[in-house]
N, C-alpha and C positions, 0 to 999 in steps of 0.2 A: 504493500500500500504506500510505501515511501517512494519518492521520486528523486532522482539526483538532479540538482541544479548547479550549473557552473556560474561562478561569479568572477568576472574579469575586472581588475582594477586598471583604469585608464587615466593617464595624465590628460588634463583638459587642454590638449593641443590639437591643432589641425592634423587630420589624417589618422589619428590613433584608433578611432572607432572603425573607420574603413579598413585599416590594417588588420584588426582583430577579425572582422567579419570576412575579409578577403582570404585570410589563412584558412578559415573554416570552409569557405567556398571552394578553394583549390583542393582541399582534402575531401571534398564531396560530402561534407557533414551538413545535414539539413537542420535548420532551426525550427523547432515546433512552437516555441513561445519566447518572447523577448521583452525585457524591461530595462530601462536605463534611468539612473538617478544621478544627478550631478551637483557639484559644488563649484566654486570658482577655481579650485585647485585640481580636482580629479572627479572621475565618474565611476560608477559601478554598473557594468553591463551584466545583467542576469539573463541566462538563457537555459532553455530546456532543449536538449538534443538527444537523438536515439543512442548515440555512442559517447556518453559523458567522459569516460576515461581517455578515449582516443582524443577527444577535443581538448581536454585538460593537458595532455602530454604535448600535443602539437602547439598549443598556445604557449606553454612553458618553454618549449624549444626555441620559440621566437621572443623570449625574454618578457613575456607578460606574467604578471602576478595573478595566479588563479587559485580559487578556493572552491571546493565541492561541498555543498550543503544538502541536507535532506529537506524536501518540501512535500506538500500534499496537493494533489489535484482532485477537485470535486466537480461533480455534475450539478448544475443548478438550473432551475427554470428560467428560461429567457423571457422574463416578464417583470414588470415592476414588483419589487419586493423579493425577487429571487435570491439575492445575496443576503437579505435580512435573516432568513431561516438558518443559513450557514453561520453567520455571526452570532445569532441567538444561541445556537447549540454550543458554540465555544464559550460564550459569555456565561452560560448557565453553570459550567464547570470551571469558571474562572481561568480560562486559557487565554493568554495574551497573544494577539496577532501582531507580529513584527512588521509584516508587509504582505501585500497580495497584488496580483495583476491578472489580467484576462488572457486567455489563450487565443491563438490565431484562428482556430477552427471550432465550429460548433459540432456537437455530437447529437444528431437528430434535431429535436426541437429544443434542446437544452444548450446552454453555454458551459464552458469549462473555465474554472478559476484556479490559479495556483496560489497556495497559501503557505507562508512560513510562520510557524508558531514557536514560542520559546521552548516548548517540550513537544516534539513531533508525535511521540507515542500517545501522550495525553490528548493531543489535538485530534488524532485519528479516533481515539476512543470516544471523545466528546461528539465528534461528527457522526459516528456510527450510532451512538445513543440518540442523537437528534434525527435519526433516519435520513441522513445526508449520504448520497452515493459518493463514496471515495473510490477513485479510479486506481487501478494498478499501473505500475510503470509500463507493462506490456501494452495495456490499452492506450496509454498516452503516446508512447514512442511509435506505435503503429498507425497513428492518425495521419 
C-alpha cells in the first residue's frame, strides 16, 4: 500500500528542472505524478515513477541530491467534497498531513491523490478505517 516517491533537490537556477527531467526522459522513465515547491534558494521536485530506484540512481549519477520517501495514493470521488472524506479519516485518528498533490491521470470516475503523512502506516490504517480506497504501488505504477 506504500508508494515510493522521489524527491529531487534543485538549486533555483535556470535549467536545473529541465536537466532533472531530461535525465529521466533519456532513461525512458515515465513520470506518473509530479509536484514542485520552491523557495528563493532551491526547489523540491517530487515525482512518482514506475522505477523509483532506477530514477534515484540515474539522478544521483548526475550529481542531484535525491531522497526516496514512502507516500500513499488514494482513490477519491471526483466531485466537490471528494478530498474532504480522505482528510476527515486522517483527522479522526489525529494523523498529520505533511503535503499532498493530485495525480496526472484519473482512474474511472475517480481522481487519484498522493499523500505524505508523518506516520505512513498510521495514515494507511486511518484511511482504511475511513473506507478510503488506498491504491497499491502496482496499481499506480501501471497507470
